[in-house]
C-alpha positions as CSV (number, residue, x, y, z in Angstrom):
1,I,103.0,81.2,102.7
2,R,105.4,80.6,105.5
3,A,102.8,78.5,107.4
4,A,102.5,76.1,104.4
5,D,104.2,72.7,104.3
6,Q,105.1,73.1,100.6
7,I,105.1,75.8,98.0
8,I,104.1,75.4,94.3
9,D,105.2,78.6,92.7
10,V,103.9,79.5,89.2
11,G,105.6,82.2,87.1
12,P,108.1,83.5,86.8
13,L,106.2,86.6,85.8
14,A,102.6,87.2,84.6
15,G,100.7,86.8,81.4
16,R,102.7,85.4,78.5
17,H,105.8,85.5,80.7
18,G,104.2,83.1,83.3
19,G,102.6,79.7,83.2
20,E,105.5,77.6,84.4
21,V,106.0,75.8,87.7
22,V,109.2,77.6,88.7
23,Y,109.6,76.0,92.2
24,Q,108.1,73.2,94.2
25,G,109.3,72.3,97.6
26,A,109.8,73.4,101.2
27,V,109.5,76.9,102.4
28,P,113.0,78.5,102.9
29,A,113.8,80.2,106.2
30,A,114.1,84.0,106.2
31,G,117.7,85.0,105.5
32,S,118.8,81.5,104.5
33,G,119.9,82.5,101.0
34,A,118.1,79.3,99.8
35,A,117.0,81.1,96.6
36,R,120.5,81.2,95.2
37,G,120.4,79.5,91.9
38,Q,116.6,79.6,91.9
39,T,116.6,82.8,89.8
40,K,113.2,82.1,88.3
41,S,111.2,82.0,91.5
42,L,110.5,85.6,92.7
43,T,108.5,84.2,95.6
44,L,111.5,82.2,96.8
45,R,113.8,85.1,96.5
46,Y,111.6,87.3,98.6
47,L,110.9,84.6,101.2
48,S,114.6,83.9,101.6
49,G,115.6,87.6,101.9
50,E,117.6,87.6,98.7
51,E,115.1,90.1,97.3
52,Q,113.3,92.6,99.4
53,L,111.4,95.9,99.4
54,P,113.8,98.6,100.4
55,L,113.0,101.0,103.2
56,P,112.6,104.6,102.1
57,A,115.9,106.7,102.3
58,H,114.0,109.3,104.3
59,R,110.5,110.1,105.7
60,R,108.9,113.1,104.1
61,K,108.3,116.1,106.4
62,M,104.6,117.1,106.1
63,S,103.5,120.4,107.6
64,S,99.9,120.7,106.3
65,Y,97.1,118.4,107.2
66,V,93.3,117.8,107.2
67,E,91.8,116.9,110.6
68,V,88.6,114.9,111.2
69,A,87.2,116.2,114.6
70,G,85.0,114.2,116.9
71,A,84.5,111.1,114.8
72,R,81.9,108.9,116.5
73,E,80.3,106.8,113.7
74,N,79.9,103.1,114.4
75,N,82.6,102.1,116.9
76,L,84.7,105.3,116.7
77,K,85.1,106.7,120.2
78,N,84.8,110.5,119.5
79,I,88.3,110.7,118.1
80,S,90.0,113.6,116.3
81,V,92.6,112.5,113.7
82,K,95.0,114.6,111.7
83,F,95.8,113.3,108.1
84,P,99.1,114.9,106.9
85,L,99.2,116.0,103.3
86,G,102.1,115.7,100.8
87,G,103.2,112.2,101.5
88,I,102.0,108.6,102.0
89,V,99.8,108.0,105.1
90,A,98.9,104.5,106.2
91,V,95.8,103.9,108.3
92,T,96.3,100.6,110.2
93,G,94.7,98.4,112.8
94,V,93.1,95.0,113.2
95,S,89.9,94.1,111.2
96,G,87.0,95.9,112.7
97,S,89.1,98.6,114.4
98,G,87.3,101.4,112.5
99,K,89.7,102.2,109.6
100,S,87.1,102.1,106.8
101,T,84.5,104.0,108.9
102,L,87.0,106.8,109.5
103,V,88.5,107.0,106.0
104,K,85.7,105.9,103.7
105,G,82.7,106.7,105.9
106,I,83.7,110.1,107.2
107,L,86.9,111.7,105.6
108,Y,86.1,111.0,102.0
109,P,82.4,112.0,101.9
110,A,83.2,115.1,104.1
111,L,85.9,116.2,101.7
112,C,83.7,115.6,98.7
113,Q,81.0,117.8,100.3
114,S,83.5,120.5,101.2
115,I,85.1,120.6,97.7
116,N,82.1,119.9,95.5
117,L,79.3,121.1,97.8
118,Y,77.5,117.8,97.2
119,G,78.0,114.1,97.9
120,D,77.0,111.3,100.2
121,R,76.3,112.2,103.8
122,P,79.4,111.5,106.0
123,G,79.3,109.6,109.3
124,Q,78.8,111.4,112.6
125,H,81.6,113.9,113.3
126,D,82.1,117.5,114.4
127,G,83.7,118.7,111.2
128,L,86.8,119.1,109.1
129,T,89.6,121.5,110.1
130,G,93.1,122.2,108.9
131,D,94.2,122.9,105.4
132,V,91.0,121.7,103.7
133,R,91.2,124.4,101.0
134,S,94.6,123.1,99.8
135,V,92.9,119.9,98.7
136,K,91.6,120.6,95.2
137,N,90.0,117.3,94.7
138,V,89.8,113.8,96.3
139,E,89.8,110.5,94.5
140,M,88.7,107.2,96.0
141,I,90.6,104.4,94.1
142,D,88.6,101.3,94.9
143,Q,88.4,97.8,93.4
144,N,85.1,98.4,91.6
145,P,85.0,97.5,87.8
146,I,86.4,100.2,85.5
147,G,83.6,100.2,83.0
148,R,79.9,99.3,82.7
149,S,80.0,98.3,79.1
150,S,81.3,94.9,77.9
151,R,83.4,96.9,75.3
152,S,85.1,98.9,78.1
153,N,88.8,97.9,78.4
154,P,92.1,99.2,79.9
155,V,93.2,101.0,76.7
156,T,89.9,102.9,76.5
157,Y,89.9,103.8,80.2
158,I,93.3,105.5,80.1
159,K,92.4,107.2,76.8
160,A,95.1,105.6,74.8
161,Y,92.6,104.1,72.3
162,D,91.7,107.7,71.1
163,D,95.3,108.1,69.8
164,I,95.3,104.6,68.3
165,R,92.2,105.4,66.3
166,K,93.7,108.7,65.1
167,L,96.9,106.8,64.1
168,Y,94.9,104.2,62.0
169,A,92.8,107.0,60.4
170,E,96.1,108.6,59.2
171,Q,97.1,105.5,57.2
172,P,97.0,105.7,53.4
173,Y,94.3,103.0,52.9
174,A,92.1,104.7,55.5
175,K,92.4,108.1,53.8
176,L,91.7,106.5,50.4
177,N,88.5,105.0,51.7
178,G,87.4,108.0,53.8
179,Y,87.8,106.3,57.2
180,G,88.0,108.6,60.1
181,P,88.9,107.9,63.8
182,S,85.2,107.1,64.5
183,H,85.3,104.2,62.1
184,F,87.8,102.5,64.4
185,S,85.5,102.8,67.4
186,F,83.6,99.7,68.6
187,N,81.1,101.8,70.4
188,I,79.4,103.4,67.4
189,D,78.2,102.4,64.0
190,G,80.6,102.7,61.1
191,G,83.5,100.3,61.1
192,R,82.5,97.9,63.9
193,C,80.9,94.5,63.2
194,E,77.2,95.1,63.3
195,E,76.5,91.4,64.2
196,C,78.2,91.7,67.6
197,Q,78.3,95.5,67.8
198,G,82.0,95.5,68.4
199,D,82.0,93.0,71.3
200,G,83.7,90.2,69.3
201,F,81.3,87.7,70.8
202,I,77.6,87.0,70.9
203,K,75.8,86.3,74.2
204,V,73.0,83.6,73.9
205,G,70.4,83.7,76.7
206,M,69.5,80.3,78.1
207,Q,66.1,80.1,79.8
208,F,67.1,78.0,82.8
209,M,70.9,78.1,82.7
210,A,73.6,80.7,82.6
211,D,74.0,82.6,79.4
212,V,76.4,81.1,76.8
213,T,79.1,83.3,75.1
214,L,80.1,82.4,71.5
215,V,82.7,84.0,69.2
216,C,80.9,86.2,66.6
217,E,80.7,84.2,63.4
218,A,80.5,87.4,61.3
219,C,83.9,88.9,62.3
220,G,85.5,85.9,64.0
221,G,86.0,87.8,67.2
222,K,87.9,90.6,65.5
223,R,85.2,93.2,66.3
224,F,85.4,95.1,63.0
225,K,84.2,94.8,59.4
226,P,86.7,93.2,56.9
227,D,87.4,96.5,55.1
228,L,88.5,98.1,58.3
229,L,90.9,95.3,59.0
230,E,92.6,96.0,55.7
231,V,94.0,99.2,57.2
232,K,97.4,98.3,58.5
233,Y,100.0,100.1,60.6
234,R,103.4,98.4,60.4
235,G,101.7,95.3,59.1
236,H,99.1,95.0,61.9
237,S,95.4,95.8,61.9
238,V,93.6,97.6,64.8
239,S,92.3,94.2,65.9
240,D,95.8,92.8,66.1
241,V,96.9,95.7,68.3
242,L,94.0,95.2,70.7
243,D,95.2,91.6,71.1
244,F,98.7,92.8,72.1
245,T,99.7,92.8,75.7
246,V,100.7,96.2,77.2
247,D,104.4,95.1,77.1
248,Q,104.1,94.1,73.4
249,A,102.3,97.3,72.5
250,V,104.9,99.6,74.2
251,E,107.6,97.8,72.2
252,F,105.5,98.1,69.0
253,F,104.8,101.9,69.4
254,G,107.7,102.9,71.6
255,E,110.4,103.8,69.0
256,R,108.1,105.9,66.8
257,E,107.1,109.6,66.8
258,G,103.8,111.5,66.8
259,A,100.6,109.6,67.7
260,A,102.5,106.3,68.1
261,A,104.9,107.8,70.7
262,K,101.9,109.3,72.6
263,V,100.2,105.8,72.7
264,A,103.4,104.3,74.1
265,E,103.7,107.0,76.7
266,R,100.2,106.4,78.0
267,L,100.7,102.6,78.0
268,R,103.9,102.9,80.0
269,C,101.7,104.0,83.0
270,L,100.1,100.5,82.9
271,Q,103.6,99.0,82.9
272,Q,104.5,101.2,85.9
273,V,101.7,99.7,88.0
274,G,102.7,96.1,87.0
275,L,100.0,95.5,84.4
276,G,102.3,94.9,81.4
277,Y,100.8,91.4,81.0
278,I,97.1,92.4,80.3
279,K,95.8,92.7,76.8
280,L,94.9,96.1,75.4
281,G,91.4,95.0,74.4
282,Q,90.7,92.8,77.4
283,S,87.2,93.3,78.6
284,S,87.1,95.2,81.9
285,S,84.7,92.6,83.3
286,T,87.6,90.0,83.2
287,L,89.9,92.1,85.3
288,S,90.2,91.3,89.0
289,G,89.4,94.0,91.6
290,G,93.1,94.7,92.2
291,E,93.8,95.0,88.5
292,S,90.9,97.4,88.1
293,Q,92.3,99.5,91.0
294,R,95.7,99.6,89.3
295,V,94.2,100.6,85.9
296,K,92.5,103.6,87.7
297,L,95.9,104.4,89.3
298,A,97.6,104.3,85.9
299,S,95.1,106.8,84.5
300,F,96.3,109.4,87.1
301,L,99.9,108.8,86.2
302,T,99.5,110.2,82.7
303,K,101.5,113.4,82.5
304,E,99.0,115.9,81.3
305,K,96.2,114.9,83.8
306,Y,95.4,116.9,86.9
307,Q,98.1,119.6,87.5
308,E,96.5,120.6,90.8
309,P,97.3,118.6,94.0
310,L,94.8,115.8,94.6
311,L,94.3,113.5,97.6
312,F,94.1,109.8,96.7
313,I,92.5,107.3,99.0
314,F,93.2,103.6,98.6
315,D,91.4,100.8,100.4
316,E,93.6,97.8,100.9
317,P,95.2,97.9,97.4
318,T,97.6,95.1,98.1
319,T,94.8,92.5,98.4
320,G,95.9,89.5,96.1
321,L,99.2,91.1,95.2
322,H,102.6,89.3,95.2
323,F,105.6,90.9,96.8
324,H,106.9,92.0,93.4
325,D,103.6,93.6,92.5
326,I,103.6,95.5,95.9
327,K,107.1,96.8,95.0
328,Q,105.7,98.3,91.8
329,L,102.6,99.7,93.6
330,L,104.8,101.5,96.1
331,E,106.8,103.0,93.2
332,A,103.5,104.3,91.7
333,F,102.5,105.8,95.1
334,N,105.8,107.6,95.3
335,A,105.4,108.8,91.7
336,L,102.0,110.4,92.7
337,V,103.6,112.1,95.7
338,D,106.5,113.3,93.7
339,R,104.0,115.1,91.4
340,G,102.6,117.0,94.4
341,H,99.7,114.7,95.3
342,S,98.9,113.1,98.7
343,V,98.1,109.4,99.3
344,I,96.1,107.8,102.2
345,V,96.0,104.1,102.2
346,V,94.0,101.8,104.5
347,E,96.4,98.8,104.8
348,H,97.4,95.6,106.6
349,N,100.5,94.9,104.5
350,L,103.7,95.5,106.6
351,D,105.8,96.4,103.5
352,V,103.4,99.2,102.7
353,I,103.2,100.3,106.3
354,R,106.9,100.5,106.8
355,S,107.3,102.4,103.5
356,A,104.8,105.1,104.6
357,D,105.8,108.6,105.8
358,W,103.1,108.5,108.6
359,V,101.0,105.9,110.3
360,I,97.6,106.3,112.0
361,D,96.9,103.2,114.1
362,L,93.3,102.4,115.3
363,G,92.2,99.8,117.8
364,P,93.4,98.2,119.9
365,E,90.9,95.5,119.2
366,G,88.0,95.1,116.7
367,G,84.3,95.9,117.2
368,E,83.3,97.5,120.4
369,A,86.8,97.2,121.8
370,G,88.2,99.2,118.9
371,G,87.6,102.7,117.6
372,H,90.3,104.4,119.7
373,L,93.2,106.4,118.2
374,C,96.2,104.3,119.4
375,F,99.1,105.9,117.6
376,C,100.1,108.7,115.2
377,G,103.7,109.0,114.0
378,T,106.3,107.5,111.7
379,P,106.7,103.7,111.2
380,D,110.0,103.8,113.0
381,E,108.3,105.2,116.1
382,L,105.4,102.7,115.8
383,A,107.9,99.8,115.7
384,K,108.9,100.7,119.2
385,R,105.3,100.4,120.5
386,T,105.2,96.7,121.2
387,D,102.1,97.2,123.3
388,L,100.2,97.6,120.0
389,Y,99.6,94.7,117.5
390,T,100.8,96.7,114.5
391,G,103.9,97.8,116.4
392,Q,104.7,94.2,117.4
393,F,104.7,92.9,113.9
394,L,106.4,96.0,112.5
395,S,109.3,95.7,115.0
396,R,110.2,92.3,113.5
């Protein structure tokens, strides 16, 4: 952005809170205070230094660790690396330095085999040592789609839709007609529109062209039979609720008790990772890789899920994210660690690196000139290593 001649900033926020050109003009110099008065442009406020991601008040002290010994897959030069547990660990280095090979190709599959006694074969290494038994499970949070079905969406993935279906089944009109929670599912027969089978649209195959998607004429895109849409909660049908954004839905359910309060609590996790703008019923196939990754993260922030300590691995989660989104992502990382979990993140973003408790830097170059363990320590110590690329940029 700083290298551009001119910025066109769209916002100020996302979804229904965006869609405006909030700034067009030159790039402000860092520390210039040029954003004063430009309150709508978050980009300008971050670039000028008026808004910034704060440094952690302290680095966590981590005594336990898992060590990969003798890693020599691809370009890794027979290195042994300790991954501390109980904090945020950033794995850094130039592209091609061996980060993904070490974390995704060796550490993750080796831990899966150790914990579950099955999994993909890890890359060449001598073994895992350290406090391996303290890791009860490992989760790779990647940018793959969250569901295989066209009916999969964020609200079903985080299990909030189960509570929404129960809530609608408790309404007087539903009880009078014998509608149970299953009638409000768009995955099974009962209340869903049989023409589109709960999709809300019909896909027409074209022999020599791309398929054409049309709104279902039978239900008008509402997914359910007309009788089901007569069941209302606070004046809204289940189809109306699926058309709400997460922010709207939290406001709609948030001040209630029982099942409604439970729905709001689950949806707040989506807000926490910066996805308040997506619609509840939005097809998972329309989500970007970064959005899918954050939906997965939100599912682990639900209170009752996974009481035992887990190790979460993220592969470049900041790809495509704005400064403001990264701020919320870091808050979510810290929420996981505060609940006793551990986070390892393969990352290039300097704000994430400087907010980590520990950094593992590989390199010094990419390809054959990479694969060496260049540094292990805190970001503060790495910033003093101006002989390393990551240290040079971090020192600024």
